[in-house]
C-alpha positions in Angstrom: 5.0 -33.6 62.3 6.2 -37.6 61.7 9.3 -36.4 61.0 9.6 -34.5 64.3 8.2 -37.6 65.8 10.5 -40.3 64.8 13.7 -37.8 65.5 12.4 -37.5 68.9 12.2 -41.5 69.0 15.5 -41.6 67.9 16.8 -39.3 70.2 15.2 -41.4 73.4 17.3 -44.4 71.9 14.4 -45.9 70.3 15.7 -47.3 66.7 13.3 -46.8 63.7 13.5 -49.2 61.0 12.6 -49.5 57.4 9.7 -51.6 58.4 8.3 -49.8 61.3 5.6 -48.2 59.4 3.7 -50.9 57.4 0.6 -50.4 55.1 -1.6 -53.8 55.6 -4.7 -55.3 54.8 -6.9 -55.3 58.0 -10.1 -57.7 58.5 -11.0 -55.8 61.4 -12.4 -52.0 60.4 -9.7 -49.8 61.6 -7.5 -47.6 60.9 -4.4 -48.6 61.9 -2.7 -49.5 65.1 0.7 -49.7 67.1 2.1 -53.1 68.2 4.8 -53.2 70.9 8.0 -54.2 69.3 6.2 -54.8 66.0 5.8 -51.2 64.8 3.0 -49.4 63.2 0.1 -50.7 60.7 -1.7 -48.8 58.5 -4.4 -50.1 57.4 -4.9 -49.6 53.6 -7.9 -51.0 52.7 -10.0 -48.3 55.1 -7.9 -45.7 53.9 -9.3 -43.1 51.0 -7.0 -40.1 51.3 -3.7 -39.5 52.3 -4.7 -37.6 54.9 -6.4 -40.1 56.4 -3.0 -42.4 56.5 -1.2 -39.3 57.7 -3.3 -38.7 60.6 -3.2 -42.6 61.4 0.5 -42.6 61.4 0.8 -39.2 63.4 -1.4 -41.1 65.7 0.1 -44.2 66.2 3.9 -42.5 66.7 2.9 -40.5 69.7 1.9 -44.3 70.8 5.5 -45.3 69.1 6.9 -42.8 71.4 5.4 -43.2 74.4 6.4 -46.7 74.2 9.8 -46.1 74.1 10.2 -42.8 76.8 8.2 -45.2 79.2 10.4 -48.2 80.5 7.2 -49.4 82.3 4.1 -49.1 79.9 2.0 -51.9 79.9 -0.4 -52.2 77.0 -2.7 -54.6 79.4 -2.9 -51.5 82.3 -6.1 -49.9 81.7 -4.8 -46.7 82.8 -1.5 -47.0 81.2 -3.5 -47.4 77.6 -5.8 -44.4 78.3 -2.8 -42.4 79.1 -1.4 -43.0 75.7 -4.5 -42.5 73.9 -5.6 -39.5 75.7 -1.8 -38.1 74.5 -2.6 -39.7 70.8 -6.1 -37.8 70.4 -4.7 -34.6 71.7 -1.4 -34.0 70.2 -2.1 -35.9 66.9 -5.1 -33.5 65.8 -7.4 -36.5 65.6 -10.1 -34.3 67.4 -9.4 -30.6 65.2 -12.8 -29.2 65.2 -12.5 -29.9 61.2 -12.3 -33.1 61.7 -15.3 -33.0 64.2 -17.3 -31.6 61.4 -16.7 -34.2 58.8 -17.4 -37.1 61.7 -20.8 -35.2 62.2 -20.1 -33.5 65.6 -21.3 -30.0 65.6 -20.0 -28.8 69.0 -18.9 -25.7 68.9 -17.4 -25.2 72.3 -15.4 -27.7 74.3 -15.8 -30.2 71.4 -12.0 -31.1 71.5 -11.7 -33.2 75.0 -14.8 -34.6 74.1 -13.3 -36.0 71.1 -10.3 -37.2 73.3 -12.4 -38.8 75.6 -14.7 -40.3 72.9 -12.0 -41.8 70.9 -10.1 -42.9 74.4 -12.9 -44.8 75.2 -13.4 -46.9 72.1 -10.0 -47.7 72.1 -9.8 -48.7 75.4 -12.8 -50.5 75.7 -11.5 -52.8 72.4 -8.6 -53.9 75.0 -9.5 -57.4 76.0 -8.0 -56.0 79.5 -10.1 -53.5 80.2 -14.2 -53.7 80.4 -16.3 -50.2 79.5 -16.3 -49.1 83.6 -12.5 -50.2 83.7 -11.8 -48.1 80.8 -13.8 -45.0 82.0 -12.1 -45.4 85.5 -8.7 -45.3 83.8 -9.3 -42.7 81.7 -10.9 -40.5 85.0 -7.7 -41.1 87.1 -4.9 -40.3 84.4 -6.9 -37.8 82.4 -5.3 -34.2 83.7 -1.8 -35.7 83.9 -2.0 -37.4 79.9 -3.8 -34.3 78.7 -1.6 -31.4 80.0 1.5 -34.1 78.6 2.9 -32.8 75.6 6.3 -34.1 75.2 8.1 -34.4 72.9 6.2 -31.1 71.7 6.3 -28.0 73.7 2.6 -27.6 73.5 0.1 -29.2 71.9 0.1 -28.7 68.0 
């Protein structure tokens, strides 16, 4: 999936250099992140197994793809941020039921959308430009269009 996303970014005209994905030591407890113009960072001090690294890279590559293909994406805009988080949560496999079980969430039906919503809120609230209310309103406003936008995939993996 990493190769597929990188190839699609390049097809969209975005260059991915050798240092686009970096392993870094993070002071804040987080898995990683995407920085516009800076690439992807993976917080190596919080990764325990290779699967976690892969998951972070895939999630962040979806943000990078969104940043690449949307000329007007503004990360300080709560709706833009929420849309990319919805897509990354839905398309990356972050919310696969096995991952949710390992996190202690045992819901049988509807777990995937609940997980995506929970993770979108956690991320968007961390944006200094988005209050909890603004994050929730933004997520609800863009949910349908962003959840159903599976590009560059034909359908959600």
